[in-house]
C-alpha positions as CSV (number, residue, x, y, z in Angstrom):
1,X,-12.3,-23.2,-8.0
2,X,-10.9,-20.9,-11.0
3,X,-8.3,-19.0,-10.3
4,X,-5.9,-16.8,-12.5
5,X,-2.2,-18.4,-11.8
6,X,1.2,-18.1,-13.6
7,X,3.4,-20.9,-13.4
8,X,6.5,-18.9,-14.6
9,X,7.6,-14.9,-14.9
10,X,7.3,-13.0,-17.6
11,X,4.8,-10.5,-19.3
12,X,1.1,-10.4,-18.6
13,X,-0.1,-11.8,-21.5
14,X,2.6,-14.7,-21.7
15,X,2.0,-16.2,-18.4
16,X,-1.1,-15.6,-16.6
17,X,-3.9,-17.9,-16.7
18,X,-7.7,-18.7,-15.5
19,X,-7.6,-22.2,-14.4
20,X,-8.8,-24.8,-12.6
21,X,-7.4,-25.7,-9.3
22,X,-8.1,-27.5,-6.3
23,X,-9.5,-25.2,-3.8
24,X,-7.2,-25.1,-0.6
25,X,-8.4,-26.0,2.7
26,X,-7.1,-24.5,5.8
27,X,-4.1,-25.6,8.5
28,X,-3.8,-25.2,11.9
29,X,-3.7,-21.6,12.8
30,X,-4.9,-20.9,9.2
31,X,-8.6,-19.4,7.9
32,X,-10.2,-19.9,4.6
33,X,-11.2,-16.9,3.0
34,X,-13.7,-16.4,0.0
35,X,-12.3,-13.3,-1.5
36,X,-14.8,-10.6,-2.9
37,X,-12.4,-8.2,-4.1
38,X,-8.5,-8.7,-5.0
39,X,-6.4,-5.9,-4.8
40,X,-3.4,-5.5,-7.6
41,X,-0.5,-3.1,-6.0
42,X,3.1,-2.5,-8.6
43,X,4.6,-5.6,-6.3
44,X,2.4,-8.1,-7.7
45,X,3.0,-7.2,-11.1
46,X,6.8,-6.9,-10.6
47,X,6.6,-10.6,-8.9
48,X,4.7,-11.8,-11.9
49,X,6.9,-10.2,-14.5
50,X,10.2,-11.6,-12.7
51,X,11.7,-7.8,-12.2
52,X,11.3,-8.9,-8.4
53,X,12.5,-12.7,-8.5
54,X,10.3,-15.2,-6.0
55,X,9.9,-18.9,-5.8
56,X,6.8,-20.2,-7.6
57,X,6.0,-23.6,-5.9
58,X,3.9,-24.7,-9.0
59,X,2.1,-22.4,-9.7
60,X,1.1,-18.8,-8.0
61,X,-2.4,-17.2,-7.6
62,X,-1.3,-13.5,-7.6
63,X,-1.8,-10.5,-5.2
64,X,-1.3,-9.7,-1.5
65,X,-4.2,-7.7,-0.8
66,X,-7.9,-8.5,-0.7
67,X,-11.2,-8.6,1.3
68,X,-13.7,-11.4,1.7
69,X,-15.5,-13.4,3.9
70,X,-13.7,-16.3,6.2
71,X,-15.8,-19.5,5.1
72,X,-14.1,-21.9,7.1
73,X,-11.3,-22.0,10.2
74,X,-8.4,-24.5,10.7
75,X,-7.3,-26.1,14.2
76,X,-6.6,-23.9,17.1
77,X,-8.2,-20.8,15.3
78,X,-11.9,-19.4,16.9
79,X,-14.8,-21.3,15.3
80,X,-16.8,-17.7,16.0
81,X,-14.3,-15.8,13.2
82,X,-16.5,-18.2,10.0
83,X,-18.3,-15.5,8.7
84,X,-16.4,-12.6,9.4
85,X,-15.6,-10.1,6.9
86,X,-11.9,-9.5,6.3
87,X,-8.9,-7.7,4.5
88,X,-6.0,-9.5,4.3
89,X,-2.3,-8.6,3.6
90,X,0.5,-10.7,2.7
91,X,-1.6,-13.5,1.2
92,X,0.8,-14.4,-1.6
93,X,4.0,-13.5,0.3
94,X,5.8,-17.2,0.7
95,X,2.2,-18.8,0.0
96,X,0.9,-19.7,-3.4
97,X,-2.9,-18.7,-3.0
98,X,-2.8,-15.3,-3.3
99,X,-6.3,-13.9,-3.0
100,X,-9.1,-15.7,-4.8
101,X,-10.0,-18.5,-2.4
102,X,-7.1,-18.2,0.0
103,X,-5.9,-19.4,3.4
104,X,-3.5,-17.3,5.4
105,X,-2.3,-17.1,9.0
106,X,-5.4,-15.9,11.0
107,X,-4.1,-12.9,12.1
108,X,-3.4,-12.1,8.4
109,X,-7.1,-11.7,8.2
110,X,-8.6,-8.6,9.7
111,X,-12.0,-8.1,10.9
112,X,-13.3,-5.3,8.1
113,X,-15.9,-2.9,9.9
114,X,-19.5,-3.3,8.7
115,X,-19.2,0.3,7.1
116,X,-16.2,-0.3,4.6
117,X,-16.8,-2.0,1.1
118,X,-14.4,-5.2,0.2
119,X,-12.8,-2.4,-2.5
120,X,-11.7,-0.4,0.6
121,X,-10.7,-3.6,2.4
122,X,-8.5,-4.8,-0.7
123,X,-7.0,-1.7,-1.1
124,X,-5.2,-1.3,2.1
125,X,-2.7,-4.1,3.0
126,X,0.5,-2.9,1.5
127,X,0.0,0.2,0.5
128,X,-2.1,1.5,4.2
129,X,0.8,-1.0,5.9
130,X,3.4,0.7,4.1
131,X,2.0,4.3,4.8
132,X,1.5,3.9,8.4
133,X,5.4,2.4,8.7
134,X,6.1,5.6,7.1
135,X,4.7,7.8,9.2
136,X,5.4,5.7,12.7
137,X,8.6,4.1,12.1
138,X,10.4,7.4,14.2
139,X,7.5,8.3,16.8
140,X,4.5,9.5,16.1
141,X,3.2,12.4,13.9
142,X,0.2,14.3,16.0
143,X,1.1,17.8,15.6
144,X,3.9,17.2,13.3
145,X,4.3,18.3,9.5
146,X,4.2,15.5,7.0
147,X,5.1,15.7,3.3
148,X,3.5,13.2,1.4
149,X,5.4,12.7,-2.3
150,X,3.0,11.7,-4.7
151,X,0.2,12.4,-2.6
152,X,-2.8,10.3,-5.4
153,X,-0.7,6.9,-5.1
154,X,-2.5,4.3,-2.9
155,X,0.5,4.6,-0.4
156,X,0.2,8.2,-0.6
157,X,-3.4,8.2,0.0
158,X,-3.0,6.6,2.9
159,X,-0.4,8.5,4.3
160,X,-2.1,11.6,3.9
161,X,-5.5,9.7,5.7
162,X,-3.4,8.5,8.6
163,X,-1.6,11.7,9.3
164,X,-4.6,13.7,9.3
165,X,-5.9,10.9,11.4
166,X,-3.0,11.2,13.8
167,X,-4.1,14.9,13.9
168,X,-0.8,16.1,11.6
169,X,-0.1,18.8,9.0
170,X,-0.5,17.6,5.7
171,X,1.3,19.0,2.5
172,X,1.2,16.9,-0.8
173,X,3.1,17.0,-4.2
174,X,1.1,15.9,-7.2
175,X,1.9,16.2,-10.8
176,X,-1.7,17.7,-12.2
177,X,-5.1,19.1,-11.6
178,X,-6.4,15.0,-11.7
179,X,-4.4,14.0,-8.6
180,X,-4.5,17.1,-7.2
181,X,-8.5,16.7,-6.6
182,X,-7.9,13.3,-5.5
183,X,-4.7,14.4,-2.6
184,X,-7.1,17.3,-1.8
185,X,-9.9,15.1,-1.2
186,X,-8.2,12.8,1.4
187,X,-7.9,15.8,3.3
188,X,-4.3,17.4,2.6
189,X,-4.1,20.8,3.9
190,X,-1.7,22.0,1.3
191,X,-1.5,20.7,-2.4
192,X,1.4,21.8,-4.5
193,X,2.6,20.4,-8.1
194,X,6.3,19.4,-7.6
195,X,7.1,21.1,-11.1
196,X,5.8,24.5,-10.2
197,X,8.9,26.7,-9.9
198,X,8.4,28.1,-6.7
199,X,7.1,24.6,-5.2
200,X,9.5,25.4,-2.1
201,X,8.0,28.5,-1.6
202,X,4.7,27.4,-1.7
203,X,5.5,24.7,1.0
204,X,7.2,27.2,3.3
205,X,5.0,29.5,3.4
206,X,2.7,27.0,4.7
207,X,5.2,25.3,7.4
208,X,8.9,26.3,7.8
209,X,10.0,22.9,7.7
210,X,9.0,19.6,7.4
211,X,9.0,16.9,10.4
212,X,8.3,13.5,8.0
213,X,8.4,12.7,4.7
214,X,6.9,9.9,2.7
215,X,9.1,9.7,-0.2
216,X,8.0,7.9,-3.6
217,X,11.3,9.0,-5.8
218,X,14.3,10.0,-3.3
219,X,16.5,10.5,-6.4
220,X,14.1,13.3,-8.1
221,X,12.9,14.9,-4.6
222,X,15.8,14.7,-2.5
223,X,16.9,18.7,-3.2
224,X,13.2,19.5,-2.4
225,X,13.3,17.4,0.6
226,X,16.4,19.2,1.7
227,X,15.4,22.4,1.5
228,X,12.4,21.9,3.9
229,X,14.4,20.0,6.1
230,X,15.2,20.8,9.9
231,X,17.2,18.8,12.8
232,X,14.4,16.4,13.1
233,X,13.2,15.7,10.0
234,X,13.4,12.3,8.9
235,X,12.7,11.6,5.2
236,X,11.4,7.7,5.0
237,X,11.6,6.6,1.5
238,X,9.4,3.3,0.2
239,X,9.9,2.8,-3.4
240,X,13.0,2.1,-5.4
241,X,11.8,3.2,-9.1
242,X,14.3,5.3,-10.9
243,X,17.7,5.5,-10.6
244,X,19.1,5.5,-7.4
245,X,19.7,8.9,-6.2
246,X,23.5,10.5,-5.5
247,X,23.4,11.3,-1.7
248,X,24.8,15.0,-1.2
249,X,26.5,14.4,2.1
250,X,27.4,17.2,3.1
251,X,24.1,19.1,2.1
252,X,22.4,16.0,4.1
253,X,24.6,17.0,7.3
254,X,24.0,20.5,7.1
255,X,20.1,19.8,6.8
256,X,20.9,17.4,10.1
257,X,18.3,15.1,8.1
258,X,18.2,11.3,9.0
259,X,17.4,8.9,6.2
260,X,15.6,6.1,6.8
261,X,14.4,3.4,3.8
262,X,11.4,0.9,4.3
263,X,10.2,-2.4,2.8
264,X,7.2,-3.5,4.1
265,X,7.9,-7.0,3.9
266,X,11.2,-7.0,6.0
267,X,9.4,-5.0,9.1
268,X,9.1,-6.6,12.6
269,X,5.9,-8.2,13.4
270,X,5.3,-5.7,16.4
271,X,5.3,-3.0,13.5
272,X,2.6,-5.0,11.7
273,X,0.9,-5.4,14.3
274,X,0.8,-2.0,15.2
275,X,-0.7,-0.8,11.7
276,X,-3.3,-3.7,12.2
277,X,-4.4,-1.8,15.2
278,X,-4.0,1.9,14.0
279,X,-5.6,0.7,10.4
280,X,-8.6,-0.7,11.7
281,X,-9.1,1.7,14.1
282,X,-8.9,4.6,11.5
283,X,-11.2,2.5,9.5
284,X,-14.0,2.0,12.2
285,X,-13.8,6.1,12.5
286,X,-14.6,6.3,8.9
287,X,-10.9,7.8,8.4
288,X,-9.8,5.8,5.6
289,X,-11.2,6.0,1.9
290,X,-11.4,4.4,-1.1
291,X,-9.1,5.6,-4.3
292,X,-11.4,5.8,-7.7
293,X,-11.9,2.1,-8.3
294,X,-11.5,0.1,-11.9
295,X,-12.8,-3.4,-11.5
296,X,-12.1,-5.8,-13.7
297,X,-13.5,-9.5,-13.6
298,X,-11.3,-12.9,-13.4
299,X,-11.4,-13.0,-17.1
300,X,-9.7,-9.8,-17.5
301,X,-7.0,-10.7,-15.3
302,X,-4.2,-9.7,-18.1
303,X,-6.2,-6.4,-18.7
304,X,-6.0,-5.5,-14.8
305,X,-2.5,-6.2,-14.4
306,X,-1.3,-4.1,-17.3
307,X,-3.6,-1.2,-16.5
308,X,-1.4,-1.2,-13.0
309,X,1.5,-1.4,-15.3
310,X,0.6,1.6,-17.2
311,X,0.1,4.1,-14.2
312,X,-3.9,4.2,-14.1
313,X,-4.8,6.4,-11.3
314,X,-7.0,5.0,-8.7
315,X,-6.8,1.3,-7.2
316,X,-6.8,-1.7,-9.9
317,X,-9.6,-4.4,-8.4
318,X,-10.2,-7.6,-9.6
319,X,-13.7,-9.3,-9.0
320,X,-13.1,-13.2,-8.7
């Protein structure tokens, strides 16, 4: 099969190549998936660049997330799974196969409802499961007020949609009109530009306090989060870009705020299973939608990675 691979880490143009490699075969408990859409996340380009070092087992096919069709099953897997449309998560986590033709444990190939496109399926995985953990780690958000920082990003997009599906009231912060339109389309009840001088007043007019914050930039946004916090507020941070914040301990004490830090690769199996269940329910109900999609053929894998690194708005999808 043709596959994008890298054998060492570095800049995309230096290490990514499209080569012929032997197609994998499913082992016990595994399924073989022919990937129709491969989604790229920031974590994928960081792994390839070496910014987040991970061992390379001879070669690495990148990308954790994808969607496609199960072509074969290994021993111990129900043969009826062959032919199912599925979305994939953690495909490259501890595996060289990534999301081209790939083998994954059966539970990591989740049934994709007929009404959901392969592009949407390939956009789930890391972002949607991270969003779910931000919302659910401290109890349900039904009836709560949720602040989603970076509402036009992939995690932010699914955090808005999952929170609305859970019947929460949602505020999203963004940096400009294009991103504001995306957050509003996802269903946010209020969208504000975090650069506005009266951003706190705008949000307080909507809700005096927020109960849950899905935070993309704790260092930059902690002052805003604390200004909106009450005794039941939990600020959940899922990203580490930018300088580490200085925590104002007295201000956090005064607000009685709780800070939680998550990395989806390290959460429990039970939490991942809960995410799969709830994401599937939301998908089936039509509550999850695509971000703007930027499609690249496999031959343009380098350009696809560079698009993610440049911060393109929307989701970058490689079509194998």
